[in-house]
C-alpha angles and dihedrals in degrees: 000000000000093000088074091064099042093088091055092048092046090052091051091050091049091052092046090053094057116112111261095019113145120187089207088067093059111102098178143341123223123193128187120208133179116250093254093050092047091051091050092050088059107202119070093184109019114209098199141014093269093056090045091053 
C-alpha cells in the first residue's frame, strides 16, 4: 500500500531540498492518484495524523 505514495513523498522532498525553497510560500499541494492507488491509500480526507500516515 504505502509504496504507491512513495513517489509523491520523494517528489515533495526533492522540491523541499531545492535552493531557495520556503515552506511558508506554499499555498496548497495537489496530488493526482489513479483510482487503484487512491483506494489503497484508504483515506481521501484524513481527519488525524494516523489516517494521514
